[in-house]
Structure formats: structure tokens, C-alpha cells
C-alpha positions as protocol buffer text, in pm:
chain_id: "A"
residue {
  index: 1
  type: UNK
  ca { x: -7243 y: -1940 z: -20058 }
}
residue {
  index: 2
  type: UNK
  ca { x: -7360 y: -1759 z: -20374 }
}
residue {
  index: 3
  type: UNK
  ca { x: -7495 y: -1450 z: -20194 }
}
residue {
  index: 4
  type: UNK
  ca { x: -7137 y: -1322 z: -20174 }
}
residue {
  index: 5
  type: UNK
  ca { x: -6782 y: -1445 z: -20170 }
}
residue {
  index: 6
  type: UNK
  ca { x: -6626 y: -1393 z: -19830 }
}
residue {
  index: 7
  type: UNK
  ca { x: -6255 y: -1338 z: -19808 }
}
residue {
  index: 8
  type: UNK
  ca { x: -6064 y: -1417 z: -19496 }
}
residue {
  index: 9
  type: UNK
  ca { x: -5753 y: -1260 z: -19647 }
}
residue {
  index: 10
  type: UNK
  ca { x: -5747 y: -877 z: -19628 }
}
residue {
  index: 11
  type: UNK
  ca { x: -5472 y: -860 z: -19891 }
}
residue {
  index: 12
  type: UNK
  ca { x: -5735 y: -943 z: -20157 }
}
residue {
  index: 13
  type: UNK
  ca { x: -5871 y: -589 z: -20127 }
}
residue {
  index: 14
  type: UNK
  ca { x: -5664 y: -331 z: -20312 }
}
residue {
  index: 15
  type: UNK
  ca { x: -5880 y: -39 z: -20197 }
}
residue {
  index: 16
  type: UNK
  ca { x: -5970 y: 70 z: -20551 }
}
residue {
  index: 17
  type: UNK
  ca { x: -6331 y: -37 z: -20520 }
}
residue {
  index: 18
  type: UNK
  ca { x: -6564 y: -193 z: -20268 }
}
residue {
  index: 19
  type: UNK
  ca { x: -6631 y: -554 z: -20356 }
}
residue {
  index: 20
  type: UNK
  ca { x: -6741 y: -864 z: -20169 }
}
residue {
  index: 21
  type: UNK
  ca { x: -6377 y: -918 z: -20070 }
}
residue {
  index: 22
  type: UNK
  ca { x: -6422 y: -640 z: -19815 }
}
residue {
  index: 23
  type: UNK
  ca { x: -6658 y: -865 z: -19616 }
}
residue {
  index: 24
  type: UNK
  ca { x: -6562 y: -1092 z: -19330 }
}
residue {
  index: 25
  type: UNK
  ca { x: -6792 y: -1373 z: -19219 }
}
residue {
  index: 26
  type: UNK
  ca { x: -6831 y: -1351 z: -18841 }
}
residue {
  index: 27
  type: UNK
  ca { x: -7079 y: -1635 z: -18795 }
}
residue {
  index: 28
  type: UNK
  ca { x: -7247 y: -1896 z: -19016 }
}
residue {
  index: 29
  type: UNK
  ca { x: -7514 y: -2160 z: -18974 }
}
residue {
  index: 30
  type: UNK
  ca { x: -7679 y: -2406 z: -19206 }
}
residue {
  index: 31
  type: UNK
  ca { x: -7990 y: -2622 z: -19159 }
}
residue {
  index: 32
  type: UNK
  ca { x: -8244 y: -2783 z: -19391 }
}
residue {
  index: 33
  type: UNK
  ca { x: -8118 y: -2603 z: -19703 }
}
residue {
  index: 34
  type: UNK
  ca { x: -8103 y: -2259 z: -19541 }
}
residue {
  index: 35
  type: UNK
  ca { x: -7767 y: -2084 z: -19511 }
}
residue {
  index: 36
  type: UNK
  ca { x: -7735 y: -1780 z: -19282 }
}
residue {
  index: 37
  type: UNK
  ca { x: -7421 y: -1566 z: -19251 }
}
residue {
  index: 38
  type: UNK
  ca { x: -7340 y: -1266 z: -19034 }
}
residue {
  index: 39
  type: UNK
  ca { x: -7109 y: -1044 z: -19240 }
}
residue {
  index: 40
  type: UNK
  ca { x: -6901 y: -741 z: -19142 }
}
residue {
  index: 41
  type: UNK
  ca { x: -6769 y: -481 z: -19387 }
}
residue {
  index: 42
  type: UNK
  ca { x: -6419 y: -355 z: -19308 }
}
residue {
  index: 43
  type: UNK
  ca { x: -6485 y: -49 z: -19524 }
}
residue {
  index: 44
  type: UNK
  ca { x: -6816 y: 70 z: -19374 }
}
residue {
  index: 45
  type: UNK
  ca { x: -6805 y: -115 z: -19039 }
}
residue {
  index: 46
  type: UNK
  ca { x: -7163 y: -229 z: -19118 }
}
residue {
  index: 47
  type: UNK
  ca { x: -7311 y: -566 z: -19024 }
}
residue {
  index: 48
  type: UNK
  ca { x: -7536 y: -759 z: -19262 }
}
residue {
  index: 49
  type: UNK
  ca { x: -7715 y: -1092 z: -19237 }
}
residue {
  index: 50
  type: UNK
  ca { x: -7723 y: -1285 z: -19566 }
}
residue {
  index: 51
  type: UNK
  ca { x: -7978 y: -1564 z: -19613 }
}
residue {
  index: 52
  type: UNK
  ca { x: -8005 y: -1821 z: -19892 }
}
residue {
  index: 53
  type: UNK
  ca { x: -8274 y: -2087 z: -19913 }
}
residue {
  index: 54
  type: UNK
  ca { x: -8161 y: -2349 z: -20165 }
}
residue {
  index: 55
  type: UNK
  ca { x: -8503 y: -2514 z: -20165 }
}
residue {
  index: 56
  type: UNK
  ca { x: -8695 y: -2207 z: -20283 }
}
residue {
  index: 57
  type: UNK
  ca { x: -8407 y: -2024 z: -20452 }
}
residue {
  index: 58
  type: UNK
  ca { x: -8481 y: -1718 z: -20237 }
}
residue {
  index: 59
  type: UNK
  ca { x: -8194 y: -1509 z: -20103 }
}
residue {
  index: 60
  type: UNK
  ca { x: -8182 y: -1174 z: -19928 }
}
residue {
  index: 61
  type: UNK
  ca { x: -7964 y: -953 z: -19711 }
}
residue {
  index: 62
  type: UNK
  ca { x: -8072 y: -756 z: -19405 }
}
residue {
  index: 63
  type: UNK
  ca { x: -7883 y: -468 z: -19241 }
}
residue {
  index: 64
  type: UNK
  ca { x: -7810 y: -568 z: -18881 }
}
residue {
  index: 65
  type: UNK
  ca { x: -7753 y: -290 z: -18626 }
}
residue {
  index: 66
  type: UNK
  ca { x: -7473 y: -390 z: -18385 }
}
residue {
  index: 67
  type: UNK
  ca { x: -7708 y: -403 z: -18086 }
}
residue {
  index: 68
  type: UNK
  ca { x: -7943 y: -646 z: -18268 }
}
residue {
  index: 69
  type: UNK
  ca { x: -7699 y: -834 z: -18494 }
}
residue {
  index: 70
  type: UNK
  ca { x: -7723 y: -1170 z: -18317 }
}
residue {
  index: 71
  type: UNK
  ca { x: -8101 y: -1146 z: -18298 }
}
residue {
  index: 72
  type: UNK
  ca { x: -8120 y: -1073 z: -18673 }
}
residue {
  index: 73
  type: UNK
  ca { x: -7879 y: -1364 z: -18733 }
}
residue {
  index: 74
  type: UNK
  ca { x: -8095 y: -1603 z: -18527 }
}
residue {
  index: 75
  type: UNK
  ca { x: -8431 y: -1489 z: -18667 }
}
residue {
  index: 76
  type: UNK
  ca { x: -8365 y: -1342 z: -19014 }
}
residue {
  index: 77
  type: UNK
  ca { x: -8710 y: -1422 z: -19152 }
}
residue {
  index: 78
  type: UNK
  ca { x: -8871 y: -1215 z: -18876 }
}
residue {
  index: 79
  type: UNK
  ca { x: -8659 y: -914 z: -18975 }
}
residue {
  index: 80
  type: UNK
  ca { x: -8674 y: -976 z: -19350 }
}
residue {
  index: 81
  type: UNK
  ca { x: -9054 y: -958 z: -19371 }
}
């Protein structure tokens, strides 16, 4: 998914700088050209929902508070507006 590379191997992060390798994908879904990922940062402990629509070329990320993370994941266009 072009929005960000997700590493499942923590040894890829050397701690010198914060890159996409600090993210872990917790959940992913794909339907009709739309990719949605729930990402967690090991550095900041923040949750983000990343969305990419291959049909329109649109992509965006939304901060997802822990108490609403699954709701943001399920309905990202409602939160991204």
C-alpha cells in the first residue's frame, strides 16, 4: 500500500529517526479499489487510519483516538470529511 510501508519486524527501526518502519498494521481491509489500514506507531503510541482509493487516486490519513479507532477504521470517509 503506497500510503506507507508497514514493517512487521521491529529490528528495521534503528531509533535514529522516525520513519514508516515504526508503524505496525493492526487491521486491514480492501474492497472495490479502496484500501483501509489501522496503523499503530510504536514511538508515539498513536493510532492512524490510512485510506487509499485506487480509482480516484485519493489517499489520506486520519488520527484515530483509541476509544474510536475501530469506528474510524470502519467509516473513514465520515471522519475524513
